[in-house]
C-alpha positions, 0 to 999 in steps of 0.5 A: 531542514534536516538532510533528505533520508538514504534509505526509504522503507517500502510501504507495503500493503495491505498492513506489512508496512505497519505503525511498528514497521515505520517507528523502527525505521524512522527512529534510525533516521531513515524514512519509514512508511506505513502503507495506507492500504485498506486502514478502515477495515484493518482498524476495525479488524484490530479492535475486534481482536481486542487490540490487544496492547491497546494501542489502537485506543491509545491513539484514538485517545489522541484523535481531534474529534473524541466523538469519533473515536467514542463512536469508533470503539463503541462500534468496533472494539471487542473486550478480549477478542471475537472468537477465533472461529467467528468472521469479523463484522463487516464495514461498508464498502468504498464508494463515490458517497461513503456514508459518515460512518465510513468517513469517520472510520477511515479518516481515524484509521489513518491518523491511527496509523501514523501517530502510532508510527511517530510515538517515541522519536521525532523523525519524519514517517511517510505514508503510501497509497495506490492511485488505483485505490480513489474512493477513500482518497481524500479522507484518508490523506487528511487521517495522516495529515492531522498525525502529522505525516512528513511525506505521502508516497504514491503509485499505480498510476498517475496521480495529479491531483494529489499534491493539489489535494494536499494543499487543500487538506492541509489548510483545511479546505475541500479537495477534490479528486477525479474517480475514473469510470470504465467507459464513461466520464468521470466522476468527482470525489469530494470531501470537505475536513470541516463536515468532520469538526473543527479544523485543528491549527497548524497542520502542515502539507506533507512532501509528495513523492511520486512512484513512477518507473521512468522519466516519461510520467515523471515529465507529465508530473511536472508539468501537469500536476496540481501542485508541486511534486516534491521528488520521485521513487524510480522503481524498477520491475523488479520489485515487489507488489504491483509493477508497471506494464512493460512499454510497447507490444505486450508479450509473455515470456515461457513462464507466462511473464511479462517482457521487460525490456531496454524501453523499460529502463529509467534514464537517471540523467533525466531525473538528474535534470528533474530539480528533484530529489529522487530514490531508487526502488528494486533490488536496491538492498545492497551497500553497492547500489546505495554507493551506486544510487549516490553516485547517479546522483540520487538521494538514495533507495528505497527497500520493500522486501527485505524489511517485509520479512523482518521482525518488526514487519505486519506479516504474520510470523509464520510466513516469515519463518517459512520464507526465511527457510526457503531463502536459505535452501535456494527454493524460493520463486517469484512469479510477476503475474500479468492478470492477478491483480484486479487493477491490469497491472502485473503483480509479484506473487511468492509462490508458496503452498497454502496460498492462493498462489498454488489454487486454481487461478480462475476467479471462483464461483461464488467469491464474495466481493466484500472489501471492495477497494480495487473494484472499478466503477462504471455507469450503468443503463440509467447513467448512475455508479456501479461497482465491479471487479474482474475478481468476483463471482465471474457471473456477477461481473458479467451482468455488471457489464464486464466482459467475462474475458477479463475474469481467468486468473484474476485474484482477490488480493483484497483478502488475501493481503489482509490474511497476510498480516492476521487479519484473516475473514472467515467464511463458514468456519474456513479462513480467507488463503493469504497471497505474499508479494515480494521482490526479485530479490526475496531469494536471497533475503536470508542475508540479513540474518546475523550467524546463529539467529532465526529472525532479523530487524530492521536495524539489521536492514539499514546497517548492511544497506548502509555497508555497516555489517 
């Protein structure tokens, strides 16, 4: 068995940690991780843009179910790409009862991303999911397993059922997952890979790494998870994306940001006693931090923000240049927004003009929820499931039984994050605005630039963190 990687690349979604970035990292022998969020819509939109380079169609040609691949190309591919001012065609939203079309798209999209990340080398590749996005999880996992994913990472919740689901799917058997229902009994999601077609022989169960903020959740997972938890990413609240809320009574500082204290610091002595490898995450991209992590008994570190702005990431090149320019100038600011995310978790927002960060924070009247990854299931009066999101049009949210008080300050992360990576939807000729997220150490991200350079690569980040630069 190969030694564990010392550096995990963060699985930043949607589409920032794409196959190009993960492949570049894994080719160095460290662990490249693709973002598993919204891969179905990313695949559909890449095909509608004409699939530049033919990468998606090349990966689909290797998909174990050729009829599915053919249907996807026929439905979504636009030769030469759609007109720039034309909207992307919509796909079905995630739900408790997905159509066959959506299941096929989801499985294939996860296969494609992992397949492309694994091309050209024989090192492991991982994929990252959010536990809060439950509806597409099982077919997503199966697609990644079909492509030979080596690691599955998951945070933003308590992923008790994921280890057992990985066991079942790797055997080609039906897997189940609990769908949380607001104000009602949970619903059981099910997925049987045999309904897609004959299960290929020799599927391997990937290692499962749970992303946690402290030892209490890690202990619960070790005791109660449905299968083996193979390790942990211990994430500090300085990391980008979603953060764990502070423990204890919620407080905001003068800038309206959550107040973290000593109780929010992980006890590493507990992790050393769990007999599982662990990596430290959150402002770790320094050689001294890697050395300190190893001295504490960690297997290494996870680095996200530094990779988000490197040449190989999926983030729009213009935003990379702007962030690097502002990093040099010392004018970057990250806000830990307690309400921006519909999930209820604090969310890091990079404050940049031209993004959702400089717009009115309230959910805008007329906001169309047309992607639905962060929607919450709820029980209607007749007992059936409905779906709502506090970032949608407040009137729609209230008519679905939601509380109006939950809507102020919410932002549509689904559309905003896709706009980050060149996949913005066009509505009445206007493009959706992006919303960029980054960890606190983005303020110094220009340190990865060599003298006279305007960009840097994934290998530069790894060399820097390893003390080789």
